[in-house]
Residue, then its C-alpha position, 0 to 999 in steps of 0.5 A: m677502381k680495378r675491373f673485378y668482373q667478367d660479364a655484365a647483364a641487365v635482369a629483370m627485378e621485382k619492381g623494374f630492371g637491374v644490372a648484375l655483374d657476374g650474377r651479383n646485382i649492382r649497387t649505387p654509390a650510396k649502397a642502394v640496389l640499383v633498380v631502373p624503370t626500364q629495360s632499355v635503361a638497364t641494358v645500356i648501363a650493363k653495356e657501360w659496365d662492360a665497356q670498362g677495361d682493367e680500370i672502371d672509370p665512372v666518367t664513361m658511365p652517364v646513364m649509371k650516374f643519372s640513375s644513381t643520381a636519381i635514386d641516392r640524392i633525388r628520391p630521398n630529397y625529392a621537393r627540395v631538389a625539384d624546388d631548387l630546379a624550378a627556381y632557375a626560372q627566376t634567374d633563367l639564362i634566356c631571360y638575361r640578354a646583353e645590352r651590346p653589341v648589336d650582333l650578340v644582342q640579335l644572336q640571343t634574341a633569335s635563339w632565346q625568344p622563340l623559347l620564351v614563346w614556347c614556354n608561355k604556350c606549352h605551360g602558360a608561363s610568361l617570363r619576362a626578358t630584360q638587358g643586363v644583369i640586375p635581377i628582375e621579378q618574375d610573375e608569380a603565377s607563372l613561376s607557380k605553373l613552372l614549379a607544378v610542371v617540375h614537381s610532375f616528373d618522377d625521380f628519374a626524369l628529374s635527374a635528366l632534367h636536373g643535368l639539363t637545367t644545371t648545366s644550361g643554366s636554363l629551366v626552359i631549355g631543360l624543359a624544351v628538351l624533355a618535351g621534344h621541342l629542342s634536341a640536344a644539339d639545339a639545346v647545347g647551341a642555345s645554352q652556349v650562344d655567348d661562348i660561341y659568340q666570344v670564340g668567334k670574336w676572340g679566337y679559340d681558347k683550349d681551357a674555354a673549349n674544354a669547358l664547352l665540350g663538358r657542358r656539351r657532353e652532359i647535356e647530350a648525355a641527359a637528353a639521351f638518358y630521358a630518351l631511354l626512360h621512354e623507349 
């Protein structure tokens, strides 16, 4: 839509912080008043709105997107969203390894096995790895522990975890970023081991490269959003 305002500013509200466009509080796509937990988040959202040109492009407003997702989609459906994210542990990307070639197997093991070790050490959840794509059963006690971890996050943190997990295909990678164990760049690398290997073998493909770029931006934006929640 066309830009309809002159100024955007973060404002204090009764239960947090909001953003005002020419003095009027903005709302989410579902028409709820936007209230975020920290001033840092509100300030960045205001900058996103202020940076818009003649037309508003939601793609350039990731913090607004993650905040709106927390309010509109996660808050009214918290249990279902949390359960769906925790279910990623049952078929986590880093648990399914190639059978060959050897160099790809080695790359996957070097990138992913330390994450499984971290998951067990940090959360007491031991996930099994296998070769091939045939689903394997994971330990129910470990899955229950990860379910509890996911349910420990509030609406806004869960929005960040949702972006990280669904984009990477790995709950473990998402949790590692939120815990500060992985940087956004390392999370991108871990989630794209197979893709990077294919590029090295077969060369550059424009469509594949654009898809990888989109996933990288989503992971980086989700990690940055979570960091803002704790400033």
